[in-house]
C-alpha positions in Angstrom: -65.2 -28.2 -5.9 -62.7 -25.6 -7.3 -60.0 -27.3 -5.3 -60.6 -30.7 -7.1 -60.7 -28.9 -10.5 -57.3 -27.4 -9.8 -55.9 -30.7 -8.8 -57.3 -32.4 -11.9 -55.8 -29.7 -14.0 -52.4 -30.1 -12.4 -52.6 -33.9 -13.0 -53.6 -33.3 -16.6 -50.7 -30.9 -17.2 -48.2 -33.4 -15.7 -49.5 -36.1 -18.0 -49.3 -33.9 -21.0 -45.8 -32.8 -20.0 -44.7 -36.3 -19.6 -46.1 -37.4 -22.9 -44.6 -34.3 -24.5 -41.1 -35.1 -23.2 -41.4 -38.6 -24.6 -42.4 -37.2 -28.0 -39.4 -34.9 -27.8 -36.9 -37.6 -27.1 -34.2 -37.6 -29.7 -33.0 -41.1 -30.5 -30.7 -42.5 -33.1 -30.9 -46.1 -34.2 -29.9 -48.3 -37.1 -31.8 -50.6 -39.5 -29.5 -53.6 -39.8 -29.2 -57.3 -40.2 -28.1 -58.4 -36.7 -25.0 -60.5 -36.6 -24.9 -64.2 -35.5 -28.7 -64.6 -35.8 -30.4 -67.6 -37.5 -32.8 -65.2 -39.2 -31.6 -62.7 -41.8 -34.5 -60.3 -41.2 -33.8 -56.6 -40.9 -34.4 -55.2 -37.4 -33.8 -52.0 -35.6 -31.3 -51.4 -32.9 -31.7 -48.2 -30.8 -28.2 -46.8 -30.1 -28.0 -43.3 -28.8 -30.0 -40.5 -27.2 -29.4 -36.8 -26.8 -29.4 -35.8 -23.1 -28.4 -32.5 -21.7 -26.3 -31.5 -24.8 -24.5 -34.9 -24.8 -25.0 -38.1 -26.7 -25.4 -41.2 -24.5 -25.3 -44.9 -25.4 -28.5 -46.8 -24.6 -26.4 -50.0 -24.1 -27.9 -51.1 -20.8 -31.3 -51.6 -19.4 -31.1 -48.9 -16.7 -30.0 -46.1 -19.1 -32.6 -47.1 -21.7 -35.5 -47.6 -19.3 -36.7 -43.9 -19.4 -37.2 -44.0 -23.2 -40.3 -45.4 -24.8 -39.5 -47.7 -27.8 -43.0 -49.1 -28.0 -44.1 -47.2 -31.1 -41.7 -45.0 -33.0 -41.8 -43.8 -36.6 -38.2 -43.3 -37.7 -36.7 -41.2 -40.5 -34.2 -43.1 -42.5 -31.2 -40.9 -43.4 -28.4 -41.5 -45.9 -26.0 -39.0 -47.5 -28.0 -36.1 -46.2 -31.2 -37.4 -47.7 -34.5 -38.7 -46.3 -34.8 -42.1 -47.9 -38.0 -43.3 -46.2 -39.7 -44.0 -42.9 -39.6 -47.1 -40.6 -42.2 -47.9 -38.0 -41.2 -50.3 -35.2 -42.7 -52.1 -32.3 -40.9 -53.2 -29.2 -41.4 -57.0 -28.5 -40.2 -56.4 -24.9 -38.8 -59.8 -24.7 -36.9 -60.8 -21.5 -33.2 -60.4 -21.9 -30.9 -62.1 -19.4 -28.2 -62.1 -18.4 -27.6 -58.3 -18.3 -24.4 -58.3 -20.4 -26.4 -59.5 -23.4 -28.7 -56.5 -23.4 -26.8 -54.4 -26.0 -26.5 -57.4 -28.3 -30.1 -58.7 -28.1 -32.3 -55.6 -27.5 -33.8 -55.3 -31.0 -37.0 -53.7 -32.3 -39.2 -55.4 -34.9 -40.4 -53.6 -38.0 -44.1 -53.0 -38.1 -46.1 -54.9 -40.8 -46.9 -53.3 -44.2 -43.9 -51.0 -44.1 -41.8 -50.5 -47.2 -38.3 -50.7 -45.6 -35.5 -48.8 -47.3 -33.1 -51.6 -48.0 -29.7 -50.7 -49.3 -27.6 -53.5 -50.8 -24.1 -53.8 -49.3 -22.4 -53.7 -52.7 -19.1 -52.5 -51.3 -18.9 -55.6 -49.2 -18.0 -53.9 -46.0 -19.6 -53.8 -42.5 -18.6 -57.4 -41.9 -18.8 -58.4 -38.2 -18.0 -61.3 -35.8 -20.1 -63.8 -37.8 -20.6 -62.6 -41.4 -21.0 -59.9 -43.9 -24.6 -58.5 -44.2 -26.5 -58.5 -47.5 -27.8 -55.0 -46.7 -25.8 -52.2 -45.2 -26.8 -50.5 -42.0 -29.0 -47.4 -42.3 -29.2 -44.6 -39.7 -32.6 -44.0 -38.3 -33.6 -40.8 -36.4 -36.7 -40.4 -34.2 -37.1 -36.9 -35.5 -36.9 -35.7 -39.1 -33.2 -34.7 -38.9 -31.4 -36.1 -41.9 -29.5 -33.3 -43.5 -25.7 -33.3 -43.6 -24.6 -29.6 -43.5 -20.9 -30.6 -43.5 -21.5 -32.4 -46.9 -19.2 -35.4 -46.4 -18.3 -37.1 -49.7 -15.8 -39.8 -50.8 -12.6 -38.7 -52.5 -9.3 -40.2 -53.6 -6.6 -39.1 -51.2 -3.2 -38.5 -53.0 -0.3 -40.8 -52.4 1.7 -38.2 -50.4 -1.0 -38.6 -47.7 0.8 -41.7 -46.5 3.9 -39.6 -45.7 1.7 -36.9 -44.1 0.0 -39.3 -41.8 2.9 -41.6 -41.0 4.1 -39.9 -37.8 0.6 -39.9 -36.3 0.0 -43.5 -37.5 3.2 -44.7 -35.8 2.3 -42.9 -32.7 -1.1 -44.5 -32.6 -0.1 -48.2 -33.4 3.4 -48.3 -31.9 5.7 -51.2 -32.6 4.6 -54.0 -35.0 5.7 -57.6 -35.6 5.3 -59.8 -38.7 6.5 -63.2 -39.9 9.2 -63.2 -42.6 7.3 -65.8 -44.6 4.2 -68.0 -44.3 6.4 -71.0 -43.5 7.9 -69.4 -40.3 6.0 -69.1 -37.0 8.3 -66.7 -35.1 7.3 -63.1 -35.5 10.0 -60.4 -35.7 9.9 -56.6 -35.4 8.7 -54.9 -38.5 10.6 -51.6 -39.3 7.7 -50.3 -41.4 7.9 -47.0 -43.2 5.4 -44.6 -44.8 5.8 -46.4 -48.2 4.4 -49.6 -46.5 1.1 -48.0 -45.7 -2.0 -48.6 -47.8 -4.7 -45.9 -48.3 -8.2 -47.3 -47.7 -11.4 -45.2 -47.6 -11.2 -41.3 -47.6 -13.9 -38.6 -47.3 -13.9 -34.9 -47.3 -16.4 -32.2 -46.5 -17.4 -28.8 -47.6 -15.5 -27.2 -44.6 -12.2 -28.6 -45.8 -11.9 -31.5 -43.3 -10.8 -34.9 -44.4 -11.4 -38.4 -42.9 -8.7 -40.7 -44.1 -8.0 -44.4 -43.2 -4.6 -46.0 -43.6 -3.0 -49.2 -42.5 -0.2 -51.7 -43.2 -0.7 -54.2 -46.0 -2.2 -57.4 -44.4 -0.7 -59.5 -47.2 2.8 -59.1 -45.7 1.8 -60.0 -42.2 2.2 -63.8 -42.8 1.6 -64.9 -39.2 -1.2 -67.1 -38.1 -4.0 -65.7 -35.9 -6.0 -62.5 -36.0 -4.5 -59.2 -37.4 -3.7 -56.4 -35.1 -5.1 -52.9 -35.4 -2.0 -51.7 -37.4 -3.0 -54.0 -40.3 -6.6 -52.6 -40.5 -8.0 -49.2 -41.4 -6.9 -46.6 -38.9 -8.9 -43.3 -39.2 -7.5 -39.8 -38.9 -9.2 -36.4 -39.1 -7.1 -33.9 -41.1 -7.8 -30.2 -41.0 -5.5 -27.6 -39.3 -4.0 -30.6 -37.5 -4.0 -34.4 -37.6 -6.1 -36.3 -35.1 -6.4 -40.0 -34.6 -10.0 -41.2 -34.6 -9.7 -45.0 -34.2 -9.3 -48.4 -35.9 -11.5 -51.3 -36.9 -14.2 -48.8 -38.1 -16.3 -48.4 -41.3 -18.2 -45.2 -42.0 -21.9 -45.7 -41.9 -23.2 -42.1 -42.4 -22.9 -38.4 -41.4 -25.8 -36.2 -40.6 -27.0 -33.4 -38.3 -29.1 -35.8 -36.2 -29.7 -33.3 -33.4 -30.4 -30.4 -35.7 -27.8 -28.1 -34.1 -26.2 -27.1 -37.5 -23.3 -29.5 -37.2 -22.9 -33.0 -38.6 -22.3 -36.1 -36.4 -20.5 -39.1 -37.9 -21.4 -42.7 -37.2 -19.1 -45.7 -37.7 -19.6 -49.4 -37.6 -17.0 -51.2 -35.4 -15.8 -54.7 -35.8 -13.4 -56.3 -33.3 -12.5 -59.6 -31.8 -15.7 -60.9 -30.2 -17.0 -57.4 -30.4 -19.3 -55.5 -32.8 -21.0 -52.2 -32.5 -21.3 -48.5 -33.5 -19.5 -45.3 -32.6 -20.9 -41.8 -32.8 -18.5 -38.8 -33.1 -19.7 -35.3 -32.5 -18.4 -31.8 -31.5 -15.9 -31.7 -34.4 -14.6 -35.2 -33.4 -13.8 -34.0 -29.9 -16.4 -36.2 -28.4 -17.2 -39.9 -28.9 -19.7 -42.4 -27.6 -19.7 -46.1 -28.3 -22.4 -48.8 -28.3 -20.6 -52.1 -28.4 -21.6 -55.7 -27.5 -19.9 -59.1 -27.1 -21.0 -62.6 -28.2 -19.5 -64.7 -25.4 
């Protein structure tokens, strides 16, 4: 009899342990208006999980399978503040073929929930199909919303263009443009630091700066899509200058894993490609959750 009680206790402890690990899963998602959908309803896209001190992208079925999305209460984070909660349900719809999983795997918002909607007044976060009415909001499966780094917008001085020019040129390389809109043949563009535009800039309490620069798209003149040089290119500026990437828009910064350091999440827009990027470890590590439309 005692033997069966011991076995039952072991089984019970295993079940509790499994349920506890599920409850301890650290997930980051976004509340968003999905691109290229007939409905403009807000939905939740689960993006990243913390696993063995690293962030991973849940952008395919096999990686996401160990995590339970069926019933989650999310903390909505913005500018280091808790702006509400979102409860979701997983419709568990069949998604095929496999390449569409990161695009179409979306959670529904539970009924009777006051969703924290933030108008997209700055008219950014446009994607492959349109510009959303509401900006994306970061959601965390635990109540980790503070931004200890204290990232805030600021106006970068004009001399920043000259400071970043060597690294910008190293990142984008040679560039071509059309002399006028009536010509179709592109020629090399000998651009200088004075030709750069300053876009968005942020700084934090630690003295770091996030600055985006790019060439003026109004002088491109050629038909077809703009290359990365003509779009915001992001750099981290502290004791040195580091290239972050292009075609990115800052969504939010926060200490989502509660380790005392802020992560930074960007929206990404590319040709036939949208998604999100998470930077962590003082911008030394990056993980992407991207999808295509065809």
